[in-house]
C-alpha positions, 0 to 999 in steps of 0.5 A: 855538568852536561848530558844528553838526557837529564832524568829525574827519578831513580825508580824503575821508570828512570833507570829503564829509561837510563838503560834504554837510552844507553842501548840506543847510544844516548847518554843520561845522568839520573837524579834522585832525591832519596837514597838508593836504599829507600828506592830499592826497598819501596814496596809497590806493585807486583804484577807485570804485564805481558807486553812489559816482560817482552820489553824487558826481556828485549832489554836483556832484563828478563833472566830472573823474572823467568827463573824466579818470577811466578807465571800466572795465566788468569785471576779469580773472581769471587763473590759469596758463594761463588768463585770464577777463574778466568783464564788470560791465556785461553781468552786473550793469548797473553798472561802475567807474571807476579814479580815485585817492583823491588825485584824489577828495581834490583835488576835495573840497579845491577844493570845500569851499575854494570853499564856505569850509569851515573846516578846522583842519590839524595839530591835536594832543591831540584828545579827544572828549566827549559834546558838545565836542571839545578839541584845540590848533591848530597854534600851541600854543593850546588850544580847546573845539569844542562840536557838536550832533554829533560826526563820527569820520572820522579812521581806524584811529589817530584818537581817535574809535574808542576813544571809542566805549567799549561797542564790540564789536570783530571782527578778522582779520589775514591771514598775508600782506602787499602789496607795492606799487608805482607805476610810470611806465610806461602800464599793459599791461592795459586793466583790472585784472588779479587773477591766482592764482599758486602764488608768490602773488597779483598785481595789476595795476591803474593810476592813469592813462594813464601810471602803472601801479600793481602789487602782489605777495603777500609774507609779513608783515614784508617790507622793501619795501627787500629787494625790488630793481626787477628782482626785483619786475618777474621776480615781477611777470611771472611771476605775471601771465603774461607771454608767456602768449597773446602778452601782455606786462607792460612794466616801467618806472621804480618811483617807490614801494614800500610794504608794506600788511598785510591785515586785516579789522576791524568795530566795532559800533555805529558810534555812541555818544551825539552821536558818530557814526563813518564809514570806516576809523574803523569798519571796515577791509577788505583791499584785494582787492575795493576797498571801503575808499573806497566804503564810507566813501563809503557811511557818509557818504551815510547819515550826512549824511542822518541828521545833516541830519534830526537837526539841522535838521528835528529829526527823530532817526529815521535817526540813531537806526538810523544804525549798523544801516543802515550796518552791513548793507553793511559786513558785506556788503563784508567778506565779499565782500573776504574772499571775495577775498582767500581765493580768490586768496592762496596759503597754501602748502596744496596742498589750499587751492590746489585749492579756489581753483583750482575756485572761480576756474573756477566764478566764471569759467565760471558766469553765476550765480557771475560775476554774484555777483562782479560785483554786489558789485565794482561796488557795492550800491546805497548803503543797501543 
């Protein structure tokens, strides 16, 4: 088999890359270890930055975002007794959209199917070589796929990350996790609530007008089944301020419970020879700053242009600078995600708690502080 770009991973990063390459006249083949149904159903990110929406719209993928997504001007920051709204549009001239990764994946699958994209699902034994990829297809047949370039869009546990032999790795494991739930109940808020509380952080998010997504800070190693539905709603009501200034949290049937460990990870460089990394294969951020999916989109925006120039136009300059160009934004978003995480999650140290409250009050009451959060949360321009 031969193609111009072999893409490992059929999640949003891989499929968006194949879409942008096709629009630039470069062919690709996509390999995925999971089934199409599994990839489409993964419940992950839910916030799209301003720049991500602009890119998706320019690529012809924005129709459902505008009609079915939920446009948000900002977020609420809260601590006991106080809730403050930060209006990103007024502060930074940019906004965000609530539009789940599952919906982005649906749009990409439909677009790639319409474009005749070759995708091999349920492959195994994927191995990355300098100018080709070997794999076993779902029927058990072995293949060699030769390519001018290889894009590793296969996340934390795929083979691409470890194929960059001389990489420097930076990692931070946080001493807490998130217990996340999906509930079949209308959101109790019009925009996300980020709540600091002595019992631990809580977040009220949403997936649609009828589905709420909520999170609680819990110790690492927590078994989600150890939390009953009643215990979850009671903790959420306490931490989110049920009854505060007349606000009420409406409980509902919980359809999913999971625990998400919190960590930061950056690997550099994001290229070795003909292999280029994008998304979670190169970096992981805690979800507090809503940056994971958006970073993957930004990576792919840069990588698609680099590969089109390299393969079609015989100009390697963007490919040669890809890793450095991408990592400017990666480290900025890694810092912002760390900052949001450490500002809002309790450690049990009273001194830390007072520092966090001081910082929250400054952000909420200082235009400069609020603008800094708004600019980073709503998203810096792609190519920053």
